[in-house]
Each structure stands twice: as structure tokens, then as C-alpha cells.
C-alpha positions in Angstrom: -101.4 -107.0 -169.5 -105.3 -105.9 -170.5 -106.4 -105.6 -174.0 -107.4 -102.0 -174.2 -108.4 -102.5 -178.0 -111.2 -103.7 -176.2 -114.0 -101.9 -175.0 -115.4 -104.1 -172.6 -112.2 -105.0 -171.1 -111.3 -101.9 -171.2 -114.3 -100.7 -169.0 -113.6 -103.3 -166.7 -110.8 -101.3 -165.4 -110.6 -99.8 -162.3 -108.3 -96.6 -161.1 -105.1 -98.0 -159.7 -104.0 -96.5 -156.2 -100.5 -95.7 -157.4 -102.5 -93.3 -160.0 -100.3 -95.2 -162.8 -102.0 -95.8 -166.3 -102.8 -99.3 -167.3 -100.3 -100.0 -169.7 -100.7 -102.2 -172.7 -96.9 -103.4 -174.8 -97.0 -102.4 -178.3 -93.3 -103.5 -179.2 -90.0 -103.6 -176.9 -89.8 -100.4 -175.0 -92.9 -99.6 -176.6 -96.3 -98.9 -174.6 -99.3 -97.1 -174.4 -101.5 -97.0 -171.7 -105.4 -95.9 -170.4 -106.0 -94.0 -166.9 -109.8 -94.9 -166.1 -111.4 -91.9 -164.6 -112.1 -92.0 -161.1 -115.8 -89.8 -161.0 -116.9 -91.9 -163.9 -116.1 -89.8 -167.1 -113.9 -90.7 -169.8 -110.3 -91.6 -168.6 -106.9 -90.7 -170.2 -104.6 -92.2 -172.5 -100.7 -92.3 -171.7 -97.4 -92.9 -174.2 -94.6 -94.2 -172.6 -91.3 -95.3 -174.7 -87.4 -96.3 -173.4 -84.8 -93.5 -174.4 -81.6 -95.5 -174.7 -79.2 -92.4 -174.4 -80.7 -91.6 -170.5 -81.6 -94.8 -169.8 -85.0 -94.5 -168.5 -88.6 -94.4 -169.4 -90.4 -91.3 -171.1 -93.9 -90.7 -171.2 -96.3 -88.4 -172.3 -100.1 -87.5 -171.2 -102.1 -87.8 -174.6 -105.3 -86.7 -173.4 -108.9 -88.4 -173.3 -109.8 -88.1 -176.7 -113.0 -86.9 -175.5 -114.3 -85.9 -179.4 -113.9 -89.9 -180.3 -115.4 -92.9 -179.8 -115.5 -96.8 -180.0 -112.9 -97.7 -181.5 -111.7 -95.2 -183.0 -110.2 -93.9 -179.6 -107.8 -96.9 -179.2 -106.5 -96.5 -183.1 -106.2 -93.1 -182.2 -103.8 -93.4 -179.3 -101.8 -96.4 -180.2 -101.0 -93.9 -183.7 -100.0 -91.5 -181.3 -98.0 -93.3 -178.6 -96.1 -94.9 -182.0 -95.5 -91.8 -183.3 -94.4 -90.5 -179.3 -92.3 -93.6 -179.4 -90.7 -93.2 -182.4 -89.7 -89.5 -181.8 -87.9 -90.9 -178.5 -85.6 -93.5 -180.5 -84.7 -90.7 -182.5 -83.4 -88.5 -180.1 -85.8 -85.9 -181.6 -87.5 -85.1 -177.9 -86.5 -82.2 -176.5 -86.0 -82.2 -172.3 -86.9 -79.4 -170.2 -83.7 -77.3 -169.1 -83.5 -77.4 -165.5 -81.7 -74.2 -163.8 -83.0 -73.8 -160.2 -85.0 -75.9 -157.2 -88.1 -74.4 -158.1 -87.8 -75.9 -161.6 -86.5 -79.3 -160.5 -89.8 -80.0 -158.6 -92.2 -79.0 -161.2 -90.2 -81.3 -163.2 -90.7 -83.8 -160.9 -94.8 -83.1 -160.8 -94.6 -83.4 -164.1 -93.6 -87.1 -164.2 -95.9 -88.3 -161.3 -99.5 -85.8 -161.7 -101.6 -85.4 -158.6 -98.4 -86.0 -156.3 -99.1 -85.1 -152.8 -95.9 -83.7 -153.4 -97.4 -80.5 -155.0 -99.1 -79.5 -151.5 -95.8 -79.7 -150.0 -94.0 -77.3 -153.1 -96.4 -75.0 -152.7 -96.4 -74.6 -148.9 -92.6 -74.9 -148.1 -90.3 -74.4 -151.8 -92.4 -72.3 -154.2 -92.2 -69.1 -151.6 -89.3 -69.8 -150.2 -86.0 -68.5 -150.9 -84.4 -72.1 -152.2 -86.6 -71.9 -155.1 -84.4 -69.4 -156.6 -81.3 -71.6 -155.8 -79.2 -72.4 -158.9 -79.1 -76.5 -158.7 -75.2 -76.3 -160.0 -74.8 -73.8 -156.8 -77.4 -75.9 -154.2 -75.2 -76.7 -151.1 -75.1 -77.7 -147.7 -75.8 -74.9 -145.8 -78.6 -74.0 -148.1 -80.9 -76.8 -146.8 -79.7 -76.2 -143.6 -81.2 -72.5 -143.4 -84.5 -74.2 -145.6 -84.9 -76.6 -142.6 -84.2 -73.7 -139.6 -87.1 -71.4 -141.8 -89.3 -74.7 -141.8 -88.6 -75.7 -137.9 -89.4 -71.8 -136.7 -93.2 -72.1 -139.2 -94.1 -75.0 -137.1 -93.0 -74.3 -133.6 -95.2 -71.0 -134.1 -98.5 -72.9 -135.6 -97.8 -75.1 -132.7 -97.1 -71.9 -129.8 -100.5 -69.8 -131.4 -102.7 -73.5 -131.2 -101.5 -74.2 -127.8 -102.3 -70.0 -127.0 -106.5 -70.7 -127.8 -106.9 -73.5 -125.2 -107.6 -71.1 -122.3 -110.4 -69.7 -124.2 -111.4 -73.0 -126.3 -112.1 -75.1 -123.6 -114.2 -72.7 -121.4 -116.1 -71.7 -124.3 -116.8 -75.7 -124.7 -117.8 -76.1 -120.9 -120.2 -73.5 -121.8 -121.7 -74.8 -124.8 -122.3 -78.3 -123.1 -124.0 -76.4 -120.2 -126.5 -75.4 -122.8 -127.4 -78.9 -123.5 -125.1 -78.2 -127.4 -122.6 -80.8 -128.9 -119.1 -80.0 -129.2 -117.2 -80.5 -132.7 -113.3 -79.0 -132.7 -111.5 -79.4 -136.5 -107.7 -79.0 -136.3 -105.2 -80.6 -138.3 -102.1 -80.9 -136.1 -102.1 -84.5 -133.9 -98.8 -84.1 -132.4 -97.9 -88.0 -133.4 -94.7 -87.1 -135.5 -93.7 -85.4 -131.8 -94.4 -88.1 -129.8 -92.5 -90.7 -132.4 -89.5 -88.5 -131.7 -89.7 -88.1 -127.8 -90.4 -92.2 -127.5 -87.4 -92.8 -130.4 -84.8 -91.6 -127.6 -86.0 -92.7 -124.4 -84.7 -95.8 -122.9 -85.8 -98.9 -121.5 -86.0 -98.1 -118.4 -87.8 -94.5 -119.3 -90.9 -96.3 -121.3 -91.6 -98.4 -118.4 -92.2 -94.9 -116.5 -93.3 -92.6 -118.9 -93.1 -89.1 -118.0 -93.4 -87.4 -121.5 -94.1 -83.6 -122.3 -95.0 -82.9 -125.5 -94.9 -79.0 -125.8 -93.8 -76.8 -129.4 -90.8 -76.3 -126.9 -89.7 -79.4 -128.5 -89.2 -77.8 -132.2 -87.0 -75.1 -130.8 -84.9 -77.5 -128.3 -84.1 -79.6 -131.3 -83.3 -76.1 -133.5 -80.6 -75.4 -130.5 -79.2 -78.8 -131.0 -78.7 -79.1 -134.3 -77.8 -75.2 -135.0 -76.8 -73.5 -132.0 -72.7 -72.8 -133.5 -70.2 -74.4 -131.1 -67.5 -75.2 -133.6 -64.4 -72.9 -133.4 -63.5 -70.7 -136.2 -60.0 -69.8 -137.7 -59.3 -66.6 -139.3 -56.7 -66.7 -142.3 -56.1 -64.2 -145.5 -56.3 -65.3 -149.1 -54.9 -64.7 -152.2 -56.4 -60.9 -152.4 -55.6 -60.1 -148.8 -58.9 -60.4 -147.7 -59.6 -61.8 -143.8 -61.9 -64.8 -144.4 -62.7 -67.9 -141.8 -63.1 -71.8 -142.0 -64.2 -74.6 -139.3 -61.2 -75.8 -137.2 -60.2 -79.7 -137.2 -57.5 -81.3 -135.7 -54.8 -83.3 -137.2 -56.9 -86.5 -137.5 -59.6 -84.0 -139.3 -62.0 -83.6 -135.9 -64.1 -80.9 -135.7 -63.2 -78.4 -132.9 -65.6 -77.3 -130.9 -65.7 -74.8 -128.4 -66.4 -75.6 -124.7 -67.9 -72.0 -123.4 -70.4 -72.4 -126.9 -71.3 -75.8 -125.8 -72.3 -74.9 -122.4 -74.5 -72.0 -123.3 -76.2 -73.9 -125.7 -76.9 -76.6 -122.7 -77.8 -73.6 -120.5 -80.3 -72.4 -122.8 -82.0 -76.3 -123.5 -81.9 -76.2 -119.5 -83.8 -73.0 -119.2 -86.2 -73.9 -121.8 -86.7 -77.5 -120.1 -87.6 -76.0 -116.9 -90.8 -73.6 -118.5 -93.6 -75.2 -117.6 -95.0 -77.5 -120.5 -97.6 -75.9 -123.2 -99.6 -78.6 -123.7 -100.6 -79.6 -127.8 -104.2 -79.5 -128.3 -105.9 -82.4 -129.1 -103.7 -83.9 -126.1 -104.8 -81.1 -124.0 -108.5 -81.3 -124.8 -108.9 -85.0 -124.1 -106.9 -84.3 -120.4 -109.4 -81.8 -119.2 -112.3 -83.5 -120.3 -111.1 -87.1 -120.4 -111.4 -90.1 -122.8 -114.7 -90.8 -121.4 -115.9 -87.7 -122.9 -114.1 -87.2 -126.1 -114.5 -89.0 -129.0 -111.4 -88.9 -130.9 -111.2 -89.4 -134.7 -107.8 -88.6 -136.1 -105.1 -90.5 -138.0 -103.1 -91.3 -135.6 -102.1 -94.4 -134.5 -101.2 -94.2 -130.5 -101.7 -91.7 -128.0 -100.4 -90.5 -124.3 -103.1 -90.8 -122.2 -103.4 -90.3 -118.4 -104.2 -93.7 -116.2 -106.4 -93.6 -113.0 -103.6 -94.1 -111.1 -101.9 -90.6 -112.2 -99.7 -92.0 -114.6 -98.7 -92.0 -117.8 -99.3 -94.7 -120.4 -99.3 -95.2 -123.9 -102.4 -96.3 -125.7 -102.7 -98.1 -129.2 -105.5 -97.5 -131.4 -107.1 -99.7 -134.1 -107.9 -99.1 -137.5 -111.8 -99.3 -136.8 -111.1 -97.0 -133.2 -112.3 -94.0 -135.3 -115.9 -95.4 -136.7 -116.7 -96.5 -133.0 -115.9 -92.9 -131.8 -117.9 -91.2 -134.2 -120.7 -93.7 -133.2 -120.5 -92.6 -129.8 -120.5 -89.6 -130.6 -124.0 -89.7 -133.0 -124.9 -92.1 -130.1 -124.7 -89.4 -127.1 -122.8 -91.4 -125.3 -120.0 -88.7 -125.5 -120.5 -85.3 -126.6 -117.5 -83.9 -127.8 -115.4 -84.7 -130.6 -112.7 -83.7 -132.1 -111.7 -84.5 -135.8 -108.7 -84.2 -138.0 -108.0 -84.0 -142.0 -107.0 -87.6 -141.7 -109.8 -89.3 -139.4 -112.5 -87.4 -140.7 -112.6 -88.7 -144.1 -116.6 -89.9 -145.0 -117.7 -89.2 -141.8 -120.7 -87.1 -140.9 -121.4 -86.0 -137.0 -124.1 -83.1 -137.7 -127.3 -83.5 -135.4 -129.1 -86.3 -137.9 -132.5 -86.9 -136.9 -131.6 -90.9 -137.0 -129.2 -90.3 -134.9 -129.7 -90.6 -130.9 -127.7 -87.5 -130.7 -129.7 -84.7 -132.3 -128.0 -81.6 -129.9 -127.0 -78.8 -131.9 -123.6 -78.5 -133.0 -121.1 -76.2 -132.0 -118.3 -76.5 -134.4 -114.9 -75.0 -133.2 -112.7 -74.4 -136.4 -109.6 -74.6 -134.0 -107.0 -75.2 -136.9 -108.0 -74.4 -140.5 -104.3 -76.1 -142.3 -103.9 -74.8 -145.4 -105.6 -76.3 -147.8 -109.2 -74.2 -148.4 -110.8 -77.8 -149.8 -110.3 -79.7 -146.5 -111.1 -76.8 -144.5 -114.9 -76.1 -146.1 -115.4 -80.1 -146.7 -115.0 -80.4 -142.6 -117.2 -77.4 -141.8 -119.6 -79.5 -143.8 -119.4 -82.3 -141.9 -121.7 -80.9 -139.1 -124.3 -79.2 -141.7 -125.8 -81.6 -143.3 -129.5 -82.5 -144.8 -132.4 -84.4 -142.6 -130.5 -82.4 -139.3 -132.4 -81.7 -136.6 -130.8 -78.0 -136.0 -128.3 -76.3 -138.1 -124.6 -75.5 -136.1 -122.9 -73.0 -135.1 -119.9 -72.0 -136.3 -117.2 -70.5 -134.3 -114.0 -69.6 -135.5 -110.7 -69.6 -132.7 -108.2 -67.0 -133.5 -105.7 -64.9 -131.3 -105.1 -61.2 -131.3 -101.1 -62.0 -132.7 -101.2 -60.3 -135.4 -98.6 -62.9 -137.1 -101.5 -65.6 -137.2 -102.4 -63.5 -140.4 -99.8 -65.8 -141.9 -101.7 -68.5 -141.6 -105.2 -66.9 -141.8 -104.5 -65.3 -145.1 -103.4 -68.6 -147.1 -106.5 -70.3 -146.0 -108.5 -67.4 -146.9 -107.0 -67.0 -150.4 -107.9 -70.4 -150.9 -111.0 -70.6 -149.9 -111.6 -66.9 -151.8 -110.8 -69.2 -154.6 -112.9 -72.0 -154.3 -115.8 -70.4 -153.8 -115.2 -68.6 -157.4 -115.0 -72.0 -158.6 -117.8 -74.0 -156.6 -120.2 -71.6 -156.2 -120.0 -68.3 -158.6 -119.3 -66.4 -155.5 -116.3 -65.7 -153.7 -117.9 -64.6 -150.9 -119.9 -68.6 -150.2 -116.5 -70.2 -150.4 -115.5 -68.5 -147.2 -118.8 -69.1 -145.5 -118.4 -65.2 -144.4 -116.0 -66.2 -142.0 -113.3 -64.2 -143.4 -112.8 -60.4 -144.3 -110.9 -58.8 -147.5 -108.4 -57.8 -145.5 -107.0 -61.0 -144.2 -105.9 -62.4 -147.6 -102.7 -60.6 -147.6 -101.7 -62.3 -150.8 -103.9 -60.3 -152.7 -102.8 -57.7 -155.6 -104.5 -55.0 -152.4 -101.4 -56.2 -150.1 -98.9 -56.8 -152.6 -99.2 -53.2 -153.2 -99.5 -52.3 -150.1 -96.4 -54.1 -148.9 -94.1 -52.0 -151.7 -95.6 -49.0 -150.2 -94.9 -50.3 -146.6 -90.7 -50.9 -147.5 -91.0 -47.3 -149.3 -91.8 -46.1 -145.7 -89.5 -48.3 -143.8 -86.7 -47.3 -146.3 -87.9 -43.5 -145.5 -88.0 -43.7 -141.8 -92.0 -42.9 -141.9 -93.2 -45.8 -139.3 -93.2 -46.0 -135.7 -92.8 -49.4 -135.2 -90.0 -50.2 -136.8 -87.0 -48.6 -138.1 -85.0 -49.2 -141.6 -81.4 -50.8 -139.7 -83.1 -52.3 -137.2 -85.7 -54.3 -139.5 -83.0 -55.3 -141.8 -80.5 -56.9 -138.6 -83.8 -58.6 -137.3 -84.9 -60.4 -140.3 -81.8 -60.6 -142.6 -83.9 -59.7 -145.5 -81.4 -57.5 -147.9 -83.3 -54.6 -149.0 -80.7 -52.3 -149.8 -78.9 -52.3 -153.6 -74.9 -51.8 -154.1 -75.5 -47.9 -154.9 -77.4 -47.7 -151.6 -81.1 -47.2 -152.5 -84.2 -49.4 -152.3 -83.6 -52.5 -154.3 -86.3 -53.4 -156.7 -85.8 -56.8 -156.2 -88.3 -56.5 -152.3 -89.1 -59.8 -150.7 -92.0 -61.4 -151.7 -95.1 -61.3 -149.6 -95.3 -64.8 -148.5 -91.1 -64.7 -147.6 -91.8 -61.3 -145.5 -94.6 -62.6 -143.5 -92.4 -66.0 -142.3 -89.9 -63.5 -141.8 -92.3 -61.6 -139.4 -93.1 -64.6 -137.8 -89.7 -64.5 -135.6 -90.0 -61.7 -134.1 -91.1 -60.5 -130.5 -94.6 -60.6 -130.5 -95.2 -56.8 -129.6 -93.1 -55.9 -131.9 -95.0 -58.0 -134.5 -98.3 -56.4 -133.8 -96.5 -53.4 -134.4 -95.2 -54.2 -137.6 -98.9 -55.5 -138.4 -100.8 -52.5 -137.2 -99.1 -50.1 -139.6 -99.2 -52.7 -142.7 -102.8 -53.7 -142.4 -104.1 -49.8 -142.4 -102.3 -49.8 -145.8 -104.2 -52.7 -146.8 -107.6 -51.8 -145.4 -107.2 -48.6 -146.9 -106.7 -49.7 -150.2 -109.0 -52.2 -149.9 -111.8 -49.3 -149.0 -110.4 -47.0 -151.8 -111.4 -49.9 -154.6 -114.9 -50.9 -152.5 -115.4 -47.0 -152.8 -114.5 -46.5 -156.4 -116.6 -49.6 -157.3 -113.3 -51.5 -158.5 -113.0 -53.9 -155.5 -112.1 -57.6 -157.3 -114.7 -59.7 -156.3 -114.3 -62.5 -158.8 -117.8 -63.8 -159.9 -120.6 -62.1 -158.3 -124.0 -61.6 -158.0 -125.2 -59.3 -159.4 -127.6 -57.2 -157.3 -130.2 -54.4 -159.3 -133.4 -52.8 -159.3 -134.4 -54.6 -162.4 -133.3 -56.5 -165.8 -133.9 -57.1 -169.1 -132.5 -59.6 -171.3 -131.5 -57.9 -174.4 -129.5 -60.8 -176.5 -128.9 -64.8 -175.5 -125.8 -65.9 -178.0 -124.5 -70.1 -178.0 -120.7 -69.5 -177.9 -119.7 -73.3 -177.8 -121.9 -76.6 -177.6 -119.3 -79.5 -176.1 -119.3 -82.7 -178.2 -119.6 -84.7 -175.8 -121.6 -83.6 -173.1 -123.7 -80.9 -175.4 -123.1 -78.3 -172.4 -123.4 -74.5 -173.9 -121.7 -71.7 -173.2 -123.8 -69.1 -173.5 -123.6 -65.1 -173.4 -126.2 -62.7 -171.9 -126.6 -59.0 -173.3 -128.5 -57.5 -169.9 -129.7 -54.2 -169.8 -129.8 -53.8 -165.8 -131.3 -50.8 -163.6 -129.3 -49.3 -160.2 -130.1 -47.1 -157.4 -127.5 -44.0 -158.1 -124.9 -44.2 -154.9 -123.3 -40.7 -154.2 -119.4 -40.0 -153.6 -119.4 -40.2 -150.1 -118.1 -36.7 -148.8 -114.8 -37.9 -147.3 -114.2 -38.9 -150.9 -114.8 -36.1 -152.5 -112.3 -34.0 -150.2 -109.8 -36.8 -151.1 -110.7 -36.5 -154.6 -110.2 -32.7 -154.7 -106.3 -32.9 -152.6 -108.2 -30.8 -150.2 -106.0 -31.1 -147.0 -107.3 -28.3 -145.0 -110.4 -26.7 -146.7 -112.6 -24.0 -145.4 -116.0 -23.7 -144.9 -117.2 -21.5 -147.7 -115.2 -24.9 -149.8 -116.9 -27.4 -148.2 -120.3 -26.1 -148.3 -119.8 -25.7 -152.2 -118.8 -29.5 -152.4 -121.7 -30.4 -150.2 -124.0 -28.6 -152.3 -122.1 -29.2 -155.8 -122.2 -33.2 -154.9 -126.2 -33.2 -153.6 -126.7 -31.2 -157.4 -125.1 -34.2 -159.1 -126.5 -36.6 -157.5 -129.8 -35.5 -158.0 -129.5 -35.0 -161.9 -128.3 -38.2 -162.2 -131.0 -40.1 -161.1 -133.2 -40.0 -164.1 -130.2 -41.3 -166.1 -130.6 -43.7 -168.7 -129.6 -47.4 -167.5 -126.5 -48.9 -168.0 -126.1 -52.2 -170.7 -124.0 -54.7 -169.7 
């Protein structure tokens, strides 16, 4: 163990790959730990003590002790670690009560900060119905239903990705014909799907491969595991209510329904007879050939077509990505496809020092869930010292249900822009409209209004009973009214994905109309929340400059500026003025008076005093 009390020895420590601190034993069961910063700043200190009652170690993050220096840092950390250990030994450490699945997930993350599980929980647990299930009431049927919902989302995401290919491939050919180089950004490589298919093959089938990787595999797996084939028997409980339970024979084996099994097999056979829908990455490679496409992904093997027209399994070494990227930069391959896993640390821009200086046409085929990764991927073709700037082309479909995926990335791009550049509109590189963010307050308000219109029968796309039956959402309260506990926007969007595309589009047209109306109203009233933004004014003057805080370590200052700004007056739009007056069908004379009032009011306010911010 390192001696953390020695500053020189502590400064030589490197961050561990498992993100664990470097521990120093104080006494039996007592430890103080130090985790160096990956960014070169001050590291964090930790305390660890063994809990005899729980028979496991307890840990606490003590922080970086940024205001201390020298030997005072270790002395303070040691003292705090000993105090924590004494508290654990005395049984005075309060344990957090875990009530729901979400509580358990958050408790897990508190013990393992920075874990990859954080993103998994955020995407697949917190916004799902399983998050609110009590731990003492969690049963297998909850987990089965949860897995079904995940399979449905994966299938729909892969299906949308494949639907873009008929437009993507011609666009790529057009870019190549114009002497440009093509870069395609995606997330999914279908390697997990390939591994499952290969595991099901016999030795003879492996010798003569004939595999179709298609999103339909998700549906086939779903049917094979979830199609009800077990017979049920009806019985009467103690209160005289009719109930059903799964049947078993005298040996305890499940009794299956032959008709249900036949129906399941016929449905699977029908799906297998449909023409395959190729995965995006493999379809691009199959169309243009391995000699023209540089693949920079994380998959270790792939299916390729040989010159004899037969499939073969090709293994990819760890150095394949470096070689493929160099082929693209040298110009021997003019198409490059990269994923998050394979594109780390790479640059694909038209570098003046590279042989391939053609303009890059960057197709954002699959943005994924993480905004930082999406923006980082776009930045790989847009660097300094480049011969030309790239052309970014987001690829999407006209299926309204795809908004489920766009909304997540749009929301995260908004937040990323606000944090990194001070302007939300720069975070998304102007690729998304405010209406694309279906997780904003405006979208949530519009959803509440949509549910009320649905209940009142005022929607054209779908009726209340039909929607409830198709989605399985509980929208009625026991007294017959609309429930107060309406589904969240994320849960509603997930259920929409299971509906036929025509019905999806009809529902989204009406819902997005409500969203856009609220955004336009907020924009017209000047209350649209854009977060941190640039103030556009005609002129300004600084009236005051006050230092609120100075950081004792870095010396950074937080300042408050008082500004006097002058802006050109923007009169109200006539249509909005009519709405403000609650005039449903005004006569001509009233319209003239309103227009005259608006004009006089605007002229009279042009000479008003400047605003102070």
C-alpha cells in the first residue's frame, strides 16, 4: 500500500482503471483512500470502515479538501476517516431505506460512482414503470414485462435504422460522385445479434454460413419467449371470485396447448419468410465492398461476402481500426463508418497533412443516447488545419415515432450546449428544433392537455377506449374520471412505438400541434426558455461590476454585472393581439380599431427609457 502521508509518493499515483482509490490502512478495518484526478487537478479522499453488523465495508467520499495544502490535507483526511470509522463501529451510521427499484439502483450507484450502469439505469429503468415497483412486491412477471418493453424498443430502433438505407446509400453515391469523401456515424453494429445467431448454429451450419441479420430477430425472440402457450385452469377462490392459474400435470410439469404452439410456430415461420432487412453497417459494406469502406467500430468479427458469393466470418484484430482509419486518410478508401466504441481518439477531417483532402460529407445516421458522444463524433470531421469544412447531414425518417429517440438526444444536446458554450442553440449545432425536445416543460404541458382532449373525445386520430386497449395504460380513476397520476412523457412515448405507423403519425400530428402552439406562444410573449443565451441589443452600458466570490484555489472570480441595454421595440403581432382580446369572430370595424391601437401603441413606446438588466 502507498504511504499517502508523503506528498511526493502521493503525486506519483495514477488513476486506477476500476476508479477505486489507493487505500492506506490505519488500523484493522480502518482505511483512508486517495483517488487522483484524471484531469490533473486535486484528487478526492475517501474513508472506508468495516461494519460488523452488516458484514461489509462502508465507504464515504470525503472530498478534495481544496482549501488545504501540504501535509494538512492528509492530516485532515486521516482525522475524518477515523471519525467515520468510529461512527461505523458504534452503529451510528444511518442506512438509507430502499423502498423501490429506483431506490436500489441509486443506492448501487452511490457505492460505485462513475459506473457505466448509471447510463443504463437512466435509459431503461428510471423512465419505466418498473422503477416505481416496491422491492418487497417485485415478482418475475414485472421483470418479464420490463424485458418485453426493452425488446420492443430495440426492434423499433433497428427497424428505423434500416428504413433509412434506401435514402442513405444513394446520397452517399451522390457525394462520392462529387469528389467528396463520406463519413457515417452510428452506434449499433449488430455484433450481439451476430453472436446469438452463431451460438444457435450447428457445426454443419457453421461450415456453410447463411445468416440474415435483421431486426426481425428481436420479434422472433420475443415470440419464442413470450407467446402464451401454457394451458390455464379456472377456479373459484374463497370469496367466490373466478380466477385462473397455470396448469401442471401430476409430475409438476407444465401443460402446454398444442393449438397455441402451432399458432406461435406459424407466426414465426411467416416472419422468417419475409425478405430480410439488413442492418445498416453490414448493408453499407455489402453495397460498396470492403475494399471501399473503412470500418472503425468495436466489433471483433463480422460477416462478409466472398468473391464466390458465400458468406464468411472475418475476425478483426485490435489494430484493425487504426489501419482502416489510415486507409481513409490516405484516400485508398473514401468511405468511413465509425461507432462510439471504435472512434475514440480518432480524427477524420480533411487534414492538410493528409493525402485525402476531399471535403467530408458527414451523415449522422444514428445519434445514440449520449449528447456528448454525438457532438464528439461530429467534431471528428471538423478540426483545425483542414482543407475544407465538413457538410453535416442528419438522416431521419418521416415516422413520427422516431421522435422518441430524437427527443432524448435533443434534450441532452440542449443541456450540453448550456453547460459548455453558454448557449443552448450551439450545443445541438442547430440540428434540432425546440419542438424536437419532447421532454421539455412545454411538451409535458402539451401531453397533459392531450390526455384531457383524448378523454373528452376531441381527438381525431384515436378514441379513448381504443388508445387504452392498444397501449395498456391506465388512464381512468376508480370513480370513472381521468386519473391524476397520468403517465410520464417517456412512458407515453414508449407505448406509442408499439402502434401502427399510420396511427403513430396521426397521434403525433395532433400532439406536436399542441407542443408547437405552446412554443410559439412562449416565443411571441418573450418567455421562451432558451437557458443561457447571447443578449442581442442595439447598445449597452455597464452600470456596475461586483465580485461575488473568489475561489481560494484557482483564483477564479464570480462577478455580477449590471447592464443598461437598448433594444428596438417589437410590436405585438396582430393575430396574437386578436387572441389576447378573446375575439373569435371580430367584425371589420373592431379589427380596424385594434390595428390602429397597435400602431399608436408601438409608435408611442419607441421613445421609452432603456431597460436595465
